[in-house]
C-alpha positions in Angstrom: 11.2 -9.9 0.3 7.6 -9.1 -0.9 6.5 -5.6 -0.1 3.1 -4.0 0.2 3.1 -0.4 -0.5 0.9 1.9 1.6 -1.2 4.3 -0.5 0.9 7.3 0.4 4.1 5.4 -0.4 2.9 4.4 -3.9 2.0 8.1 -4.6 5.3 9.4 -3.2 7.3 6.9 -5.2 5.7 7.6 -8.5 5.9 11.3 -7.8 9.6 11.1 -6.8 8.9 12.7 -3.4 12.0 12.7 -1.3 10.1 12.3 2.0 10.5 8.6 1.6 13.3 7.5 3.9 16.5 5.9 2.4 15.6 2.5 3.7 12.1 2.5 2.1 13.5 3.8 -1.3 16.2 1.2 -1.3 13.7 -1.6 -0.5 11.4 -0.5 -3.3 14.2 0.0 -5.8 15.8 -3.5 -5.0 15.0 -5.8 -7.9 15.1 -8.7 -5.5 12.0 -7.4 -3.8 8.5 -7.7 -5.2 6.3 -4.6 -4.7 2.6 -4.9 -4.6 -0.2 -2.3 -4.5 -3.5 -3.4 -3.0 -6.7 -2.8 -4.6 -7.8 -1.2 -1.3 -5.2 1.6 -2.1 -6.8 2.1 -5.5 -10.1 2.4 -3.8 -8.7 4.9 -1.3 -7.2 7.0 -4.2 -10.5 6.9 -6.0 -12.4 8.1 -2.9 -9.9 10.9 -2.1 -9.9 11.9 -5.7 -13.7 12.2 -5.9 -13.7 14.3 -2.7 -11.1 16.7 -4.2 -8.4 15.6 -1.5 -6.2 14.0 -4.1 -5.2 15.2 -7.6 -4.2 12.4 -9.9 -2.3 13.2 -13.2 -4.7 10.9 -15.0 -8.0 9.1 -14.4 -7.4 6.4 -11.9 -8.3 3.6 -14.4 -5.3 4.8 -16.5 -2.9 6.1 -13.8 -2.7 3.0 -11.7 -2.0 0.5 -14.6 0.5 2.9 -16.2 2.4 3.3 -12.9 2.3 -0.4 -12.1 3.7 -1.3 -15.5 6.3 1.6 -15.4 7.6 0.5 -11.9 7.3 -3.3 -12.2 4.7 -3.4 -9.4 2.0 -5.9 -9.2 -1.6 -5.4 -8.1 -2.8 -7.3 -5.1 -6.4 -8.4 -5.2 -8.8 -8.3 -2.2 -10.5 -11.6 -1.4 -12.9 -12.8 1.2 -10.2 -14.2 3.4 -8.6 -10.8 3.6 -12.0 -9.3 4.7 -12.6 -12.0 7.2 -9.1 -11.4 8.7 -10.0 -7.8 9.4 -12.8 -9.0 11.5 -10.3 -10.7 13.8 -7.9 -7.7 14.1 -7.7 -5.7 17.3 -8.7 -2.1 16.9 -5.3 -0.5 16.9 -6.4 1.6 14.1 -9.8 2.8 12.9 -8.8 3.5 9.4 -10.6 0.7 7.2 -8.1 0.9 4.5 -5.1 0.4 6.7 -6.8 -2.3 8.6 -7.4 -4.2 5.3 -3.7 -3.6 4.4 -2.7 -5.1 7.7 -4.8 -8.1 7.1 -3.3 -8.6 3.6 0.2 -8.2 4.9 -0.3 -10.8 7.7 -2.1 -13.3 5.4 0.4 -12.9 2.6 3.6 -12.7 4.7 4.3 -9.2 3.2 6.3 -6.5 4.7 4.5 -3.1 4.6 6.2 0.1 3.4 4.5 2.9 5.3 5.2 5.9 7.5 2.4 4.6 9.9 4.0 2.8 12.8 0.7 1.2 13.9 1.2 -1.6 11.5 3.9 -3.0 14.0 1.1 -3.3 16.6 -0.5 -5.9 14.3 2.6 -7.9 14.0 3.3 -6.7 10.5 6.9 -6.2 9.5 7.3 -2.5 8.5 10.0 -1.0 6.2 10.6 2.6 6.8 
């Protein structure tokens, strides 16, 4: 199964936060599953970091590649098709980052690992 990690899940995973439920931890740790981090999550982390709402242990341009390599995760690019898909989504959620994650999950057939149950309303498989 291919997994798309929501921003908070990526951060919790790399920090070892125990708030991740057992099912989410098991799915991420399973070598049969591929884990991806969207560029939209990197954008969200950069914005929150610049606003002082998120403290990263290193500059984002170093932190993200190091954590991707250390955990065997892959970066998921954003393309025009993803952005166009957002325009067709119902407004179950106003968060632009999560809407793009939903679009990417739908287009890529990815399951999303997230505490946010709204992804199910888009028809996205959610692991939690």
